[in-house]
C-alpha positions as CSV (number, residue, x, y, z in Angstrom):
1,M,10.1,9.8,-1.2
2,K,11.7,7.7,1.8
3,L,9.9,5.6,3.9
4,D,9.3,7.6,6.9
5,E,7.4,9.9,4.4
6,I,5.5,7.1,3.0
7,T,4.6,6.0,6.4
8,L,3.3,9.6,7.6
9,F,1.1,9.3,4.3
10,F,-0.4,6.3,5.4
11,N,-1.1,7.3,8.9
12,K,-2.9,10.4,7.4
13,I,-5.1,8.8,5.0
14,S,-5.9,6.1,7.6
15,S,-7.7,8.2,10.0
16,K,-10.7,8.3,7.5
17,K,-10.4,5.1,5.7
18,N,-11.2,2.6,8.2
19,K,-12.6,-0.9,6.8
20,K,-12.2,0.1,3.3
21,L,-10.1,-3.2,2.8
22,D,-11.0,-5.2,5.8
23,S,-7.5,-7.3,5.5
24,K,-4.0,-6.9,6.1
25,L,-1.7,-5.5,3.4
26,K,2.1,-5.2,3.1
27,F,3.9,-2.7,0.9
28,E,7.4,-3.6,0.0
29,F,9.8,-0.5,-0.8
30,D,13.4,-0.1,-1.5
31,D,14.0,0.6,2.1
32,G,11.7,-1.2,4.2
33,V,7.7,-2.1,4.5
34,V,4.5,-0.4,5.6
35,F,1.9,-3.0,6.9
36,V,-1.6,-1.5,6.8
37,D,-4.1,-3.8,9.2
38,D,-7.5,-2.9,8.5
39,T,-9.1,-5.9,10.2
40,K,-9.6,-3.8,13.7
41,D,-11.5,-0.8,14.8
42,K,-9.0,1.4,13.9
43,I,-6.4,1.0,10.9
44,E,-3.0,0.2,12.6
45,I,0.0,1.2,10.3
46,N,3.8,0.1,11.2
47,N,7.1,-0.8,9.4
48,L,6.9,-4.4,10.8
49,D,7.3,-7.2,8.0
50,L,4.3,-9.4,9.1
51,K,2.2,-11.7,7.3
52,S,-0.2,-10.1,5.3
53,D,-3.2,-11.2,2.6
54,C,-1.8,-9.2,0.2
55,S,1.6,-7.8,-0.6
56,I,2.6,-5.0,-3.0
57,K,6.4,-4.5,-4.2
58,I,6.9,-1.0,-5.5
59,S,9.7,1.4,-5.8
60,N,9.5,4.4,-3.5
61,S,9.8,6.7,-6.5
62,N,6.9,4.7,-8.4
63,F,4.7,4.9,-5.4
64,E,5.4,8.7,-5.4
65,K,4.0,8.7,-8.8
66,L,1.2,6.7,-8.2
67,I,-0.1,8.9,-5.2
68,K,0.6,11.7,-7.7
69,K,-1.6,10.0,-10.3
70,E,1.5,10.0,-12.5
71,L,1.7,6.2,-13.0
72,N,-0.2,4.3,-15.2
73,I,-1.3,1.1,-12.7
74,S,-1.7,-1.4,-15.7
75,M,1.5,-0.6,-17.3
76,A,3.3,-0.8,-14.2
77,L,1.9,-4.2,-13.6
78,I,2.8,-5.5,-17.1
79,S,6.4,-4.0,-16.9
80,G,7.0,-5.3,-13.3
81,D,7.2,-2.1,-11.7
82,I,4.5,-3.3,-9.3
83,I,4.3,-6.5,-8.1
84,I,1.3,-8.0,-6.4
85,E,1.5,-11.2,-4.5
86,G,-1.5,-12.8,-2.5
87,D,-5.3,-12.1,-2.9
88,M,-6.0,-10.4,-6.0
89,N,-9.5,-8.6,-4.9
90,I,-7.6,-6.8,-2.1
91,A,-5.2,-5.4,-4.5
92,L,-8.1,-4.2,-6.5
93,K,-9.4,-2.3,-3.6
94,I,-6.3,0.0,-2.5
95,S,-7.5,2.5,-4.9
96,D,-9.9,3.1,-2.1
97,L,-7.3,4.3,0.3
98,F,-6.0,7.0,-1.9
99,E,-9.3,9.0,-2.6
């Protein structure tokens, strides 16, 4: 899954998930970033490397496994396949985006 496909995925889910996080979140992938700003009336999605409340580093392939529910998040965190920086409370709410 490439960055443009991941960005499209976030744009599709953002229309019905507003105010789940009420924060700024950045996903850092192999080929760029997806920045999610859920502090406004409508979620803004872009590929700018902006300051966020929480940053998640994950490979493109592991993100694809994550959204297909093929990745054990706990094991991925322990093994370093997913790295979370910043507000951990926001990271705990991320699953709300994918429901």
